[in-house]
N, C-alpha and C positions, 0 to 999 in steps of 0.2 A: 503493498499499499502506501510503502513511502517514495516520493519522488516520481516524475514522469520519465525518468531515465534520458532524458534529451537536454540535461543541464539546466532548463527552466524550473525556476522556483513554481512549486505548485500552490494554487490559490484555493481554499477550500469555502463553501457558501454554508454559512449558518443560518439554520431555519428555526424561528423561534415564534410557537406558536401565541396567540392573544393570550391564552390561558396561562402559560410559561411566565410571559410577559407582566401580568398581574402579580403572579407570585413571587417572582424577583424583586417587584417595588416592594411587596411585603416585607421582603426578607431586607431589602435596603432600609427601609422605616424601621424594624428591627436594630440594625445596625445602628443607625443614628441614635436610636433610644439609648444603647449602649456607649454610647461616646466615640463609634468606629465607623461612623458614616462614611469619613472622606478614604478612610484604607479600604473599606470594602467598595468604593466607585473607583479607586485608583487600581485595587488589585483587578475587580472586575473588567476595567477596562485592558488590562496588561494580558488577563485571559482571553478577552475577545479576539484581540491581535493575535496572539498564539495561535488560538482556533483557527484562526483564517490561514494561517501560513504553515503552522507545524501539528496540525490537530493529530496526526499519525504518531507523533512521538510525545507529545505533552501528556502528562499524567501516564496513568498505566490502565492495561487493558484488564476488564474486569470478568466478560465473558461475551460471547457470541451470540448471536439471533441468525441461525444460518438461513431461515426460510425468508428472512428480510434482508440480508446479505448487511446484516449492521454489526460492528463491533464496539460493545459499551464499555466507554473509558469512565475514569474519575481522574480529575487534575485538581490540586489543592495549592494555594497561594493564600496562607491565611491574612484576615479571616473567611477567605470564601470557598467554597468547595463547589466545584460543577462537575456533574455527570449528563455524558453526551453520547448519542449513538452516531459512530461514523462509518457512511456505507463505504462496503468495499469496495465497488466498481466505480463510483461517480466522486467526484471531488466535492461531497457533500454531507453536512452533518445535522444533527437534529438536538437541540436542548432538552435534556429531560428534566432536569431539576438544577438549581441553585441553590446553595444553602449560606447562612450566615452561621459560623463556627466561632463563637464567643471565647475568648482565653480561660482557660480552667485557672480557677484562683485556688491556692495551696493554702491551707488555713490551719 
């Protein structure tokens, strides 16, 4: 899945459903409440950039949905966790979910 083999950079199309966009906004609002809104936004932007160019190497493979030709991957850039499905034959990925992962305080 990595690279097109002709030396050109591969570009992945990121598909985000309206429902996922709404859930993403909720996660951002949770991060804001926790005082980590800027970190969430900055790291989400970094992840989105990586997904458009490095979706096949960003994060770790979790499992495959063979009939759909999707590889489900998990990427983390704290405080953001992203799970996405990478199409095995097309340069396309589908956002499955984005989570805000707050820091754990040891007490």
